[in-house]
C-alpha positions in Angstrom: -22.0 7.7 -4.2 -21.0 5.9 -1.0 -17.9 4.1 -2.3 -16.6 1.2 -0.2 -14.5 -0.5 -2.8 -11.1 0.9 -1.8 -9.3 3.9 -0.3 -7.9 4.6 -3.8 -11.2 6.4 -4.6 -10.5 9.3 -2.2 -11.0 12.8 -3.5 -8.6 15.7 -2.9 -10.0 18.2 -0.4 -10.4 21.9 -1.1 -7.2 22.9 0.6 -5.3 20.2 -1.3 -6.8 21.4 -4.6 -5.8 25.0 -3.7 -2.2 24.0 -3.2 -2.2 22.0 -6.4 -3.5 25.0 -8.4 -0.9 27.3 -7.0 2.1 24.9 -7.0 5.4 26.1 -8.5 6.4 23.8 -11.2 9.2 23.0 -13.6 10.5 20.1 -15.7 11.1 17.2 -13.3 13.1 15.1 -15.8 15.6 18.0 -15.7 15.3 18.1 -11.9 13.8 21.6 -12.2 10.4 21.1 -10.5 10.7 22.9 -7.1 7.6 21.3 -5.6 8.7 17.7 -6.6 12.2 18.5 -5.1 10.6 19.7 -1.9 8.4 16.6 -1.6 11.4 14.3 -2.2 13.6 16.2 0.4 10.8 16.3 3.0 9.8 12.7 2.6 13.4 11.5 2.8 14.1 13.4 6.0 10.8 12.5 7.6 11.4 8.7 7.1 15.1 8.7 7.9 16.4 8.0 4.4 19.0 9.9 2.3 16.9 10.2 -0.8 13.4 9.8 -2.3 11.8 9.5 -5.7 8.3 10.6 -6.6 6.7 8.2 -9.1 3.3 7.6 -10.6 2.1 4.6 -8.6 2.8 2.0 -5.9 3.2 -0.6 -8.6 5.9 1.4 -10.3 7.6 2.2 -6.9 7.8 -1.5 -6.0 9.1 -2.4 -9.5 11.8 0.2 -9.3 12.9 -1.0 -5.9 13.1 -4.6 -7.1 15.0 -3.7 -10.3 17.3 -1.4 -8.4 18.2 -4.0 -5.7 18.3 -7.0 -8.0 19.9 -7.7 -11.4 18.6 -10.0 -14.1 18.5 -13.6 -13.1 18.5 -12.8 -9.4 15.5 -13.2 -7.0 13.6 -11.7 -4.2 11.7 -13.4 -1.4 8.1 -12.2 -0.6 4.8 -13.4 0.8 2.4 -15.4 -1.3 -0.1 -12.7 -0.7 2.3 -9.8 -1.4 1.0 -7.1 -3.7 4.3 -7.0 -5.6 3.9 -10.7 -6.3 0.2 -11.3 -6.8 -1.3 -8.0 -8.0 1.3 -6.2 -10.1 1.0 -8.1 -13.3 4.3 -10.0 -12.9 6.3 -6.8 -13.5 9.4 -8.0 -11.6 9.7 -11.1 -13.8 8.5 -9.6 -17.1 10.2 -6.3 -17.0 13.1 -6.9 -14.5 13.8 -10.6 -15.2 13.9 -10.9 -11.4 12.5 -14.2 -10.0 10.0 -14.0 -7.1 10.3 -16.6 -4.4 7.0 -16.5 -2.6 6.3 -18.0 0.8 2.8 -18.5 2.3 1.9 -15.6 4.6 1.1 -16.4 8.2 -2.3 -15.5 9.7 -1.0 -12.2 11.0 0.4 -11.2 7.6 4.0 -11.9 8.4 6.3 -14.4 6.7 7.8 -17.1 8.9 11.5 -16.1 9.1 12.6 -19.8 9.4 10.9 -20.4 6.1 12.7 -17.3 4.7 16.0 -18.7 5.9 15.2 -22.1 4.3 14.7 -20.6 0.8 17.8 -18.4 0.7 19.8 -19.9 -2.1 23.3 -21.2 -1.6 26.2 -19.8 -3.7 25.7 -22.3 -6.5 25.3 -21.3 -10.2 22.3 -23.7 -10.5 20.2 -21.2 -8.5 19.1 -17.6 -8.9 21.0 -15.5 -6.4 18.8 -14.3 -3.5 19.2 -10.6 -3.1 16.2 -9.2 -1.2 13.4 -9.8 1.2 10.2 -7.8 0.6 7.7 -7.3 3.3 4.3 -5.5 3.2 2.9 -3.4 5.9 -0.1 -3.3 6.2 -1.0 -6.5 4.4 -4.6 -7.3 4.1 -5.2 -4.7 6.7 -2.9 -6.4 9.2 -0.1 -4.6 10.9 3.3 -6.2 11.3 4.7 -6.0 14.8 7.8 -3.9 15.4 9.7 -6.8 17.0 9.0 -8.9 13.9 10.5 -6.1 11.7 13.6 -6.0 14.0 14.0 -9.8 13.6 13.6 -9.6 9.8 16.3 -6.9 9.7 18.7 -9.1 11.8 18.1 -12.0 9.4 18.8 -10.0 6.2 21.9 -8.5 7.7 23.2 -12.0 8.6 22.7 -13.2 5.1 23.7 -10.1 3.2 20.2 -9.4 1.8 18.4 -6.1 1.2 15.2 -5.5 3.1 12.4 -3.7 1.2 9.0 -2.6 2.5 5.9 -2.3 0.4 4.5 0.5 2.5 1.5 1.3 0.4 -0.6 1.7 3.7 2.4 2.1 6.1 0.8 5.1 7.6 -2.2 3.0 8.6 0.3 0.8 10.4 1.9 3.8 12.0 -1.4 5.1 13.3 -2.6 1.7 14.5 0.7 1.2 16.5 0.7 4.8 17.7 4.4 5.1 16.9 6.7 7.5 14.9 7.0 6.5 11.3 10.7 6.0 11.7 10.1 3.3 14.2 9.0 1.3 11.2 11.1 2.7 8.4 14.5 2.4 10.3 14.5 -1.4 9.7 14.5 -1.1 5.9 16.9 -0.4 3.0 14.1 0.9 0.9 10.4 1.5 1.3 7.4 2.7 -0.8 4.5 4.9 0.3 1.3 5.4 -1.6 0.0 8.9 -1.4 -3.2 8.1 -3.2 -4.8 5.7 -0.7 -5.8 6.8 2.8 -3.6 9.8 2.6 -5.9 11.2 0.0 -3.7 12.5 -2.8 -5.1 12.0 -6.3 -1.9 10.4 -7.8 1.5 9.3 -6.8 3.8 7.2 -4.6 7.3 7.5 -3.2 10.3 5.3 -3.2 12.8 5.9 -0.4 16.4 4.6 0.0 20.0 5.7 -0.1 21.4 8.0 -2.8 22.8 5.2 -4.9 19.5 3.2 -5.0 17.5 6.3 -5.8 19.9 7.4 -8.6 19.6 3.9 -10.1 15.8 3.9 -9.7 15.5 7.3 -11.4 17.3 5.9 -14.4 15.0 2.9 -14.5 12.0 5.1 -14.0 12.9 7.0 -17.3 13.4 3.6 -19.0 9.9 2.6 -18.0 8.4 5.8 -19.3 7.8 7.2 -15.8 9.6 10.5 -16.2 7.2 13.4 -15.6 7.4 17.0 -16.5 5.5 19.7 -14.5 4.7 17.2 -11.8 4.7 19.7 -9.0 1.0 20.0 -9.4 0.8 16.4 -8.1 3.7 16.7 -5.7 1.9 19.5 -3.9 -1.0 17.1 -3.1 1.6 14.6 -1.8 3.1 17.2 0.5 -0.3 18.2 1.8 -1.2 14.5 2.4 1.9 13.8 4.4 1.6 17.0 6.5 -2.1 17.0 7.1 -3.8 13.6 6.5 -2.0 11.1 8.7 -3.6 11.3 12.1 -7.1 11.4 10.6 -6.5 7.8 9.5 -7.6 6.9 13.0 -11.1 7.9 12.0 -11.0 5.4 9.2 -9.9 2.7 11.5 -12.8 3.5 14.0 -15.3 3.5 11.1 -14.0 0.1 9.9 -14.5 -1.4 13.3 -18.0 0.0 13.4 -18.7 -1.3 9.8 -17.4 -4.8 10.7 -19.8 -4.9 13.7 -22.8 -3.7 11.8 -22.4 -5.8 8.7 -23.1 -8.9 10.9 -26.7 -7.6 11.1 -27.1 -8.7 7.5 -28.3 -12.2 6.8 -25.5 -14.4 5.5 -22.7 -11.8 6.2 -20.1 -12.6 8.8 -17.0 -10.6 9.6 -16.2 -12.5 12.9 -13.3 -14.6 11.3 -11.3 -11.4 10.5 -9.7 -9.1 13.0 -10.1 -5.4 11.9 -6.8 -3.6 12.7 -7.0 -0.7 10.2 -9.4 0.4 7.5 -10.0 -2.9 5.7 -13.0 -5.1 6.5 -13.1 -8.6 5.3 -16.1 -10.9 5.6 -17.5 -14.2 4.6 -20.8 -14.3 2.6 -23.2 -17.2 2.3 -22.8 -18.8 -1.1 -26.5 -18.8 -1.6 -26.4 -15.0 -1.9 -26.1 -13.7 -5.4 -23.4 -11.1 -4.8 -23.5 -9.7 -8.4 -27.2 -9.0 -8.0 -26.7 -7.6 -4.5 -23.9 -5.3 -5.6 -26.0 -4.0 -8.6 -28.9 -3.3 -6.3 -26.7 -1.4 -3.9 -25.1 0.5 -6.8 -28.5 1.6 -8.1 -29.1 3.1 -4.6 -25.8 5.0 -4.5 -23.5 2.4 -2.8 -20.5 1.0 -4.6 -19.0 -2.3 -3.4 -16.8 -5.0 -4.9 -18.4 -8.4 -4.9 -16.3 -11.5 -4.4 -13.0 -9.7 -3.5 -11.2 -12.3 -1.2 -14.7 -13.3 0.0 -15.7 -9.7 0.3 -13.8 -6.6 1.2 -15.1 -3.2 2.3 -12.8 -0.2 2.8 -13.2 3.0 4.8 -11.5 6.2 3.9 -11.9 10.0 4.1 -15.0 9.9 1.9 -16.8 7.5 4.3 -18.6 8.8 7.4 -20.4 6.9 10.1 -23.7 7.9 8.6 -22.7 6.4 5.3 -22.2 3.1 7.0 -25.6 3.3 8.6 -27.1 4.1 5.2 -25.4 1.1 3.6 -26.7 -1.3 6.3 -30.2 0.1 6.2 -30.4 -0.2 2.4 -28.9 -3.7 2.5 -31.5 -4.8 5.1 -34.2 -3.5 3.0 -32.8 -5.4 0.0 -33.0 -8.7 2.0 -36.5 -7.9 3.3 -37.7 -7.4 -0.3 
């Protein structure tokens, strides 16, 4: 199956599977799993933080960060398109009793810092207390500029706010910018990293921060049912991903640019309104095209796509080669000819 739905569909490679099968394990709730401990130490050091926590998902990692930074009745500022606002089932509000204050994202994925400043609440008991600004990088495949991150850091310091990064695809940003990961991470009080997207691990995310934050997050993780036992089998995959699968993301970016170019050969498909910076391709589709019928026809021929996702979204990853893109375009052309 040529699967263009998301980079979450990646499969662990043979070397990753071998490390998983041979991983030393223990009970992680007791702190006894040596491979989890190694992953947490390695990731904290690599990203310039004091501590790290291995968790089941990016959604859980973001929720832990919000609940560790903010108390009940407080708020965090984020983008209207932020994953931890729009796509995580309202967890911050429902489980953390933390109010989101969304602001419309700019075309480049950023949040206007003047607008951020305007919604920071005064010290007045009528308002929820503003505690944190949350950014996302990449967001919709867009990379936040380093000078923007520096400006956001200066603003949060001025107003006494914490700055969190939803870094689900932060390594795509790192590769696109051709910088060291700490050139991004140094601006933040906490950040999350998804190991199970372009990095290719089967399960897991990381939350990074100072020792106090991670200790608090570890307690909340237990409360949320996120404590794992012999999780070293999964942590081994995360270690492999961080050590071996970063630079190959450039191949995904190149394939996405190629896909964005070729998809314009299909009648009624147009990617020209969307700049491709990483591995996400967005496009507009003529409303006269029955996308449910088209996607079913493609699925029957071994190509899996998601119809109607923000117009339409196609995603490249380690399971997609240049020849797969050509196959998709050829079969789609045949569909429209028939």
